[in-house]
N, C-alpha and C positions, 0 to 999 in steps of 0.2 A: 220243329216238333220232334224230329228224329235225333235223339241224343244217346250217349252211352248208357245213361241211367234207364232210358226207355227200353233199349235193347236188352239190358240186364233183367228188367222187370218181365219182359216178354219171354225171355229164355227161361226164367224161373217158372212162369205159368206153363210153358210148353213141357218142361221137365215134370211138373206136377201132373200133367195130363197124359203125356206120351210114355213116360217111364222108360222101359227098355225096348219099347216099340209099339206102334199102332198095329197090333196083331190082327185086328178085324180087317183092316185094309191090306196088310201084308199077305194075309191068307188068300185073298181072292182078286186083288187088283194089281197086276204087274206094273212096274214103274214106267215101262215104255208106253202104256196106254195114255193117250192125251185126252184132255177134256176142257170144258168151259162151264163156268157157273156164274150166276148173277145174284147179287145181294139185293133183296127187295124189302121195302118198308111194308109192314103189316098193320100199322097204326099211324095216326097223325101225331106229329111232334116236331122236335128240333133235333136234327141229326148232329152227332158229335163223335169223334173218334175214327174218322175215315182213314187218316194217316196211320193211326195205330193198327187198325185192322189190316191195312195194306202192308205194314211192316211185319206183321205176323206171318203172312203168306211168304214174304221175301226171306225171312229168317228160316222158315221151314225148307224153302227151296229157292235159291237165288235166281233160278231160271223161270220162275213164275212171273207172269205179266199181269199186273193189276191196273185197271183203267177206271178211275173215279169219274162219276157223272155229276156229283154234287160236291159242295164244300161244307165244312163244319159251320154250323149256325143256320144252314138253310132249313126252311120249313118243309116238312114232308107229309105226304098223305099215303094211305094204303095203296100199294101197287107201284109206288115210285121206285125207279131203278137208282140204286146208290152207287154200285160199282160192278164191274165184271172182273173175273179172274180166269186166266188161261194158263195151262201148263200140264204137268203130269197129274193125272187124275188122283193118284195116290197122295201126292203132296197137298192137293186141294182138300181132300178128305181129312187128312191129318191136322191141317191148320184150321179147319172150319169152326170147331167149337170154341177154340181160344179166341179167334178173331171175333166171333159173334159175342162172346162174353164181354169183351172190352167195349165194342161199339154199342151193344144193347144197354149196358150200365151207364156209360157216359152220355148216351142219348137220353136215357131216362132222367139223369140229373139235369141236363140242359133243358129238357122239356118242362120239368117241374119248376126250375128256376125262372124260365121264361114266363110261365103262367103266373108265378107269384110276383115277379117284377111288374107284370101287367096290372096287378091289383093296386100298385102304388102310383099309377099314372096320374100326373098332375100335382104330385107331392114331391118334395125335395128329398125325402128319406131314401137312403140307399139300403139294399138288401145284402147282408153279409153272410158268408159261410162261417164254419167253425173248424176246430181240429177233430171233430167227430167224423173221421174218414176211415175207409177201409185200410188196414195196415199195408204199407208199401204202395198204395194207390193215391196218396194225397195229392201229388202234383197233377195227376191226370184228372182227379175228381174236382179239384179247384179250377183246372182249365175248363172243365165242363160247366162249372158255375159261371165263369166269365163268358163262355160261349152262349149261355142262356140269358145273359144280360145282368147277372149279379156282380157283386164286388167281392174280391178276396179279402178276408181278414188276414191276420198274421199267418205265415206258412207253417211255422212251428214254434218251438220254445225259444228259438235263437234270434228271431228278427223283431221282437217287440217285447216289452215288459208288460205283463198283465198280472196285477196284484188282486187275486181273487180272495174269497172269504177265508179259505184255509191258509193262504199266505199271511193274511192280516192276523188271523188268530194265532198262528205259530210265531209270528214276529212280535206279538205282544200288543198289537193295536195298530190303528191307521197311521198315527204319527211315526211310530217306530218303523213301520214298513216303508213309508215314503222316504224317510231320512236315510235308512240303510240302503235303499235302492240308489239314491243319488250318490252316496258315498261309494257304493260298488261301481257304478258307471264311471265315476271319476277315477277310481283306482285302476280300472281296466281300460280306460281311455275309449269307452264305447259311447256312441250317440244313438240311443234307442228311445223311441216314444214310450211313454208310460201311461198305461190305462189302469184304473182302479175300480173295483166293484163295490157298490154300496147296496145295502139291503133295505134301507129305510131312510126317512128324512133326517133322522138324527145323525146317521153316518154321513149323509150328504153334507149336512152342515159342518161336520168335522173336517171333511175334505175341503170344503169351500174356505174354511178358516186357515187351513194349512197350505193349500195350493201345491205347486210343484208337480202337476200331472198334465197330460195332454188330453185325455178323454176319460169320462166317467161312465161306467156301465151301471145302468139302473136295472137291477135284477129282480124279477118277479113283482114289479110294480103293477098296480091296476092301471087301466088307461087314464082314469081320472087323476090318480096320484102321479103318474108319469107326466101328465101335462103340467101339474103343479111343480114338479121337479125341474122340468125343462125351462119353465118360466123363471124358476129360482136361479138356475145356472146362467140364464140370460146371455148365452153366447160366449161366456168366458172360457168354456172348455167344450170340446166335442162331446156329444151325448150318444149313448148307445143303449137300446133296450134289449133285454134278453129274458128267456125263461117262459116256456110254455106258450109262445106266440104261434098260432096256427094260421092257415090261409083264411079261416073264418074271422079271425080277429086282427089280422095284419093291418088292414087299412085303418081300423079304429085306433090302433096304437100309433100308426104313422101320423094321424091327424093331430097328435100332440105336438108336432113340430120337431120330434127327435131326429137327429142326423142319420143314425144307423139303427137297423134292427137285425140282430143275428139270429139265424134259424138253423139249428143243427140238423133238422130233418132234411135239409137240402141234399145232404150227402149220406146220412145214416138211416134214412127211412124212405127209400126210393123204390119205385117199381120200374124195372128195366123196360125199355121200349121194345115192342115186338118187332124183330127184324129176322129175316130168314135167308138162307143160301140155298138156291135150287139149281139144278142142272139146266144149262142153257141150250 
């Protein structure tokens, strides 16, 4: 979990918060003062980001000692002890908000994902995230989705081909988009999966006649039309549903037999889980 990229991200967050100094702390708490604090859950959920929070304290002050009592993915309830931190009181105060920002948001994502995957119990449909993530937080937010039981879609623009409506329109049509994609991959000697979006049954029929893709995204289909489309595809390609699917309609869409459902709200419409740091 601890990588140079993570350290860079945390350092950016600290620079954003601390600037030229935590003057509130510097003004009244001498560095030689020592203290201990505990991080507590204030709501039920799935905890995620413990190592990230730990690393925040370590980067602010390497002499800080953080002791986790839980692991990412554990279920928590109000009052549960997540970790303790000991060291210079000033360092704990300076790191507090950044550490909490990370763990609260990641736990919120893991909690929401866990709840929504639970709605799919007994069905083979997998819940996917999207690229609708907080800038520079994508890897962590997708990690939180996995922690909550979801499945990661492509990480970015580089690890999968996704031909969406605008790609198709600018390319001149479905046939041109697919053919040019295969030519590009051959020229660049790349082996990437190809997914294509369709908006109606007519476009689906065109893709079925052309082929050359791995997955078909059925965008903004009704549950009834989605079932018809999945039956038409008949396992020849992976299927994915997207577009306005909420927790209230998730299971209904999944009952169509679709392989994947992507929900952008897993990462871009999330309530952070309530977690606090208090003096021990």
